[in-house]
N, C-alpha and C positions, 0 to 999 in steps of 0.2 A: 695354881693347881692343874695337874694333868696337861702340862705345856706341850706334850708330845701329841696331843689329840687336836683335831679340828674343833674350834670353839662353836658351840651351838648358839644361836641367837637367844637372847634373854629379853623377855618383854613383860610388862605388867598386864595382868588380866583385866577383865571388865568389872566395874563396880556395879553391884545391884542393890540400890538403896531400899528396895521394898522387900528384900529377902530377910526372913527371920532366921537367925543363926542359932543352932544348937551345937554346932561344931564348925571348925574352919580347916580347910586344906591350905597349908602355907604356900605350897608351890607344887608343880607337877612337871615331869619330864615327858615329852611326847616325841615319839620317833616318826610317826606317820600322821598326816600326809607330809608334814615338814618337820624336821628335827628342830625342837625348840624347848626352852624352859619358860614356863609361864608362872609368874609370881603373883600371889594374891595382892591386890592393890591396898588392902588394909594394912599391909606391912610398910607402906610408904608414909605412915603417920609419924610425926616428929618424935613421939614418945617411944616408938619401937627402936630398941638399940641396934645400931649398925652391925655389931658383932652377931646378933641373932639372925639378921638377914643374910650375912655372910655364911653363917652355919647352914641355913636353909639352902643357899646356892651351892655350897660344897656338897651337901647331901644329893642334890639333883645332878651335879656333875659326876658324882659316883655312879649314878644310874647311867649317865652318858658313857662313862668309861666302860662300864659293864656291857653296854650295847655295842661299843666299838670293838670289843674283844670277847665275843660271846662264848660261853661254855654250855654245851647242850645239857638241858635239864637243870641248869643252875637257877635257884630261886632268886627273886628280886633283892632280898636282903641276906645274901649268902655270907659265908665267912670272909671271902675275898672283899666283898662290899664293906663289911664291918671293919676290916683292916684299913681300907682306904679312908673310911669315915673317921676312924680313930686318929688319923694323921692330922686332922684339923686342929 
């Protein structure tokens, strides 16, 4: 996906065993201070389907593509973003 763009580093986030979860953020795209995609380590469990993790990565790469070609005033999940996401 998005072969024309520089690839952002992808890493697993830190695991916090003492945290009580009421929700989970699957991953996040960060532009600053360093461009990167951070994936929740709970997705590394063997029962999580690989295709789900790929979908999460594709979603974050859509944010990266949006950041590489910004349009002033465009919301994070714009029509352009949703079109890219639908290509998965």
